[in-house]
N, C-alpha and C positions, 0 to 999 in steps of 0.2 A: 296310380299316379300320386296319391297323397303319400304313400309309403316311400316313393322315390324322392319326393321333396325332403322328407324327414331324414332319409339316408344321406342325401346331398348336404343338408344342413349340418348333419353330424360329422361329415368328413371334411368340411371346410376348415375347422380349426386345426385338424391334423395336417391338412395341406399347407396352411399358413405356418405351421411349426417347421416346415421343411423348406419354405421359400422365403428368402429375405432379400429385398432389393439392396443394391449398393454393395460395399465391401466392408468387412470387419476391420476395425482400426488396428494398426500395428505401429508400435513406436518406431520412428525413424532412427537409423544408425548414423549419428553425426560424428564427424571427425573431430577428435579432441586431442591436444598434445599430451604426451606422456608426463611432462613436468613443466613448470613455469620457467620462463627464460630469466626472469629477475631473481635476485638473491633474496631468500626468505629471511626475515629478521630473526635474530637469535631469541628475542623476546617472544616471538610467535611460534613456539615449538613445544609448549607444555602439553602434557598428556591429560587434557581435560576437554569437556564438551564445548562446542561453539556457542550453544545456547547460553545466554547470560554472559557473554564475553566481557562486557564492560565491568563486571565485578572484579576483574583483574586490576582495575585502577585502585581498588581499596579505598574508595571515597564514598562514605555514607550519604553525604548530601547529594552527590551525583545520582546515586541509586534511588534516592527519594524523588528527585526530579523525573527520572525515567518512569517510576511507578505512577507519578501524577500525570505524566503525559499519556501513558497507556490507558488511564482511566478517564481522562478529561478531554483529550484532543477530539474536536468535532470531525476531523477527517476520518478518524477511525470509526466514529459513529456512522458516517456515510457509507464506508466500506462494509460495515456490519449489516446495515440495512439492505445492501445489495445482496448479501448472502441470504437473508431472509426472503427477499424477492425471488432469487434463483431457486431456493428450495420450494417456494410456492409454485414456480413454473414446473419443477420436476414432478410435484404431486399432480398438477394439472395433466401432464403428459401421461403419467401412470393411469390416471382416471379414464383417459381416452381409450384404454385397452378393454375396458369392461362395458357392460350395457348401461344405458341411462334410463331412468324411470321417472316420469312426471305424474303428479296426482292433480286432479281438478274436480270441481263440483259445479253443478248448474241447478239453479232453482228458478222455476217460473210459476207465476200465479195468475189467475184470471177471475175477474168478477163479472157475473152475468145476471140479467134480470128477465124473469119470465113474464111474457105478456099473453093474455088470453087464457080462457079456461078457469078452473077453480084456483090455480096457483098464480093468477094474474097479479103482477107487482112483487112477487117474491124474489129476493136476491139470493144468488147462489155463488159460492166461491169454490174454486177447484184449483189444485196446484200439483206440480210434479217436482221431484228431486232426483238428480242423477249424478252420483259420484262415479269417478272412474280413474283408471291408470293407463298411461300411454308409455310404452317401452320401445327402445330401439337399440340394436347392437350392431355397430359397424365392425364387421369381421376383418381382422388384420391379416388378410390372406398373403399379401406380398411384403409385409414387414415395415410398412411406412410408419405406423404408430410405434412399433418397437424401436425404430431408428430415432423417432422423436423423443422417446424416453432416454435413449443413449445420449442424444444431443443435450437434453435437459440436465442429465446427470453430470456431463462434462462441464456444462456452464456453471453448475453449482460448485464443482470443485475449482473451477477457474475463479469464481467469486471468493472462495475461501483463500486461495493463494494470493489474490489481489489484496485481501485484507492483511494477510501476513506480510506481504511486501510493503504495505503502508506502515506496518509496525516497524519493519526493518529501517525504512527511510526515516520515520519519526525518531526512533532511538538514536540513529546516527546524527540527526540534526540537533537533538537535545545535547548530546555529548560534545559535538563540535562547537556549539555556541557556548557551552560551559567551559570548555578548554580555552576558547578565544577570550572569554571573560576573565578567566584566571590569568591568561597571558597579558591582557591589557592592564589588569591590576598590578602585575609584576612590573610592567613597563612604566606605569604611573609612579610606583614606589621608587623605581630607579631614577626617574626624572626628578622627583621631589628631593631625593638624596643628593643628586648632582646639583640641583638648584641650591640646596642648603650649603653644599661645599663651595659653589661659585659665589654665593653671598658672603661666605666667610673670606673667600679670596678677595672679593671687592672691599670688604672691611679692612683687610690687611693693606691693600693697595692704597686705600683712602688715607690711612694713617701714614704710610710711607710718603705719599704725595704731599701731605700737610707738612711732613718733616723735610721735604725737599730732596728725598732720596730717590724718587722716581719721577718720570715726566707725567704731564697731564694726559699724554697719549695713552699711557698704560692704564690710567684711571678710566678714560673713555672706553677703552677696549674691555675692561672688566665690567663696566656698566652694560655694554652691548652684549657680553656673554650672558649676563643675568637675564636680560630681556629676551634673548634668544631661547633660553631654557624655559622661561615663563610662557613663551608662545607655544611650546610643545605640549603643555598640559591640557588645554581645552580639547584638542582632537582625540587624545587618549581617553579623557573623561567621556567624550561622546561615544567612543567605541565601547566603553563599559556599559553605558546606558542602552546603546543599541542591542548589545548581547543580552542584557537583562530583560529588555522588552521582548526580544525574540523568544527567549525562554518562557516568558509569561504566556505569549500566544501559543507556543507549542504545547504547553500543559493545559490550555483551554481557558485562560483567563485574560482580561483586557491588559494591554500594556500598562506598566506602572503598578500592577497589583500582584506581583509574584508572591505566592503564598509562603515562600521560605526566604530567609535572609541569607545573602551570600556575603559574609564578612571577608575582609582581606586576610589571607593566610600566607601569601608569598609563595605558595606551592602550585606549580602547574602539574596536573595529573599525569602520571607516567605509569605505563604498564611494564612490569618486570617479569610476569609469569602468565603469558597469554596463551590461548588455545592454538594448536598447530594449524597451519594454513591448509595442509592436505594437498591433493592432486587436482588438476583441472577437471578430471572426470567427476569429482565430487560436486562441482557446481550444479550439474544436472539434478542432483538430489537435494542440494542445500538451498539454492536460490529460488524463492517463491515466484519471481517473475518468469523464470524459465519453466517452472512447473505450470504456471498459468498459461504460458504460450503453448505448451504441449496439450493442455486440456482444450485450448481453443482450436488446435488442430484436430483433436479427436471429435469435437463438436462439429467442425466443418466437414469432416469425413462422414459423420452420421447424416448430415443434411443432404449429402449426395443420394443416400438411400431414400430419404423422404421425397426428393424430387423424382427419382426413378420410379418409385411406387405409384406416383400420380399418373404415370403413363398407362398402367395396367387397369383392368376392370376393378370396380369396387362392389363389394357384396355387403348386404345388411339384412337383418331380420327385424322387421317391425312387428309390434303386437300391441293389443289393447285389451283391457278388462273393464267392463262397465256394469253398473247396477242401477236400474231406473225404477222409481216409484211414482206412479201417476194416480190422479184421482184423490189427492189428499183432501181431507175434510168432507169427503163424500162417502157414500156407502159402497161405491164401486171402485175400490183400490186395486190397481194392477201393478204387479212386481215383475220386472224383467231383468234377467242376467244375460249379458252378452260378452263374448270373448272372441278374439280374432288373432291370428298369427300368420305371417307370410314370409316371403323371401323376395329380395329386390336385388337387381344387378344393374350397374351403370358402367358404361364403357365409353371412352373418348372416341369420337368419330372423326372430327376435324376441328383443329384449333389453330390452324395457320402456323404450326411449329412452336406454339407457346410452351408446351410442356418440355419439349426437347431443348428449347433455349434455357429453361429453368435448370435442367440437368447440367448443361454446359456451364451456366453461371455458377452452380454449386461446385462443380469441379474446379473452376477457376478460383473460387474463394478458398477452397482447400489448398490449392497450389500457393496462394498468397499466404495462408496461415503457415504452411511449411517454410516459406521464405522468411516470414517474420520470426519463426522459431529459430532458424539458423542464424539470422541476423542478431537476435537477442543473445544467443550463445556467444557469438563473436564479440559483441559489445561487452558482455560480462567478462570474457577473457581479457579483453583490452583494458577494462576497468581495473582488474586485479594487477595486471602487469604495470599499469601506470602508477598504482598505489605502491607497489614494490619498488619501482624506480625512484619515485619521489621520496619514499621513506629513506632509502639508502642515501640519496642526495642530501636530505635534511640531516641525517646522522653525521655525514662527513662535514657538512657546514657547521654543525654544532661543535664537533671536535676542534675544528680550526678556530672557531670563535672563542672557545674556552681557552685555548692557548693564547689567542690574541688579547683577551681581557686580562689574563695574568701578566702578559708582557706590558700592556698599556698601563696597568696599575703601577708596575715598577717605574715606568717612564714618568708618571705623574709624581710619584714620591721623590724621584731623583731631581726632576725639574724644579719642584718646590724647594727642595733643600738647596740647590744651586742658586735659585733666585734669591733666597734669604741671605746667601753669602755674597751676592752680587756677581756670581759667575755665570748667570744665565739671564736672558731677557724675559720680560713678562710674556712676550709673544710665544716663547718656548713653553711656558707654563700653560697658557691658554690652548695652544695646539695639543699638548699632551692631554689636558682635561677633555677637550672636545673629542679627541680620538677615543679616549676611554669611554665617554658617555655614549658615543655612537656604537662602539663594540658591545657595550652592555645591553643596549637596546636591541641590537641585532641578535645577541645571544638569547635574550628573552623570547624574541620572535622565533628563533631556531628551535628552542625548547617547545614552543607552541606548535610549530610545524611538525615536529617529530610525532607528537601525540595526535595531531590532526590527520597525518598520513596513516597512522595505525587505525584511526576511526574509519578513514576511507577504505582501508584494506578489509576490515571486518564487515563493513557494509557491502563491499564488492563480493565478499564470500557468502553473503546471505545470512549473517549472524543476526538473530532476533531473540525473542523471549521463549521460543519453543512451541511445540505443537499444542501444549495445554492452554496457551493464551488465545487460540483461535476461537471464533464464535461457534458454539455447538448447539445452541437451542434453535429449534426449527420454528 
């Protein structure tokens, strides 16, 4: 009989190696277009890696801000802590495959007093000490624990990809706010130059009004034009401060304490030699959120096996080893060594359909995870297409506004010359200047939009700092 138990115990791990509840995960085949519908920008076709795509701006200050953000943003710290937590969960699942051993010790003492006879009143102390080990091994016959390890490993990889996606999002936000700040600085400079020009015009009109060469109406109109331009400055200055404060928070410092000074350069960052966009199928490899969605599906698939394994019987091998010493501090010390080992089996008899419901719920969660994965892919494709469309629109608008600014500048020059000769009204001059100012502001915004849409494109493509920037310490 004993030999039969040992033979059975020895065969159980072999049986477990052949039986695994649930289904092995297989990556789903998702339908992906062969190419993008939108036109790929000429600037986004260089033969270079997507990692570090923002280096194509050639802006050292921007690179410094990105580095500061990757080191100091608290959102990345949160995502990194979740990786550490997931790795601890994976180690816990792996530990469940092996036996557990607990050690304990027990000490008892007793004081006694003898009454009667020649030893009357004599005190006697006796004690015992018993250390021991308790062990238990839950045999993974039907693979529930192995599926738990698979789920934990997938969750760990999901946490890593979530961290990478947080980096992708952070980098895009830093660059977008930096581009917007540079664009607002350009618009502020243009407004100040227009204001200086309008003040000069007001000066001219004032002198001509004093000489009786123009009406007071022209003077009032010139004064109104100056006031109108002065009113444009505060909102632009607020835009600059908003972008500066947003950058401070993104790099992990309080608003108003940005560690770098962003002086006016008049230059809006432009990419001339950016990485190639690639094909839609590349998104499955590039975008961290899509990889995270797939790992979530893999974990959900493994949990089906965990639920199914709970339906089958459970086997365990308990054991203990103890050593007892009694009669301490007496002449009659007794030492005892005890050891035991056994086998236990438990099987569900009736649970009102609880375990079956858990399996159904696990399968439903896996179906939800697949739907989320497909939805995330469609969203990613739409995000890329939107960026391509908006980039092309911004480019066409920029080209039209560039031509408009050139024409409006000629109109201003001609109207001013005709006004000095008395061949044009001051209203003509004001109208030409106002049109030029508006076109210049729109062109500055168009330049900003072009770069913003490239940022949106590379964020949609999953561009980030690369694999080396992921958290690797466990």
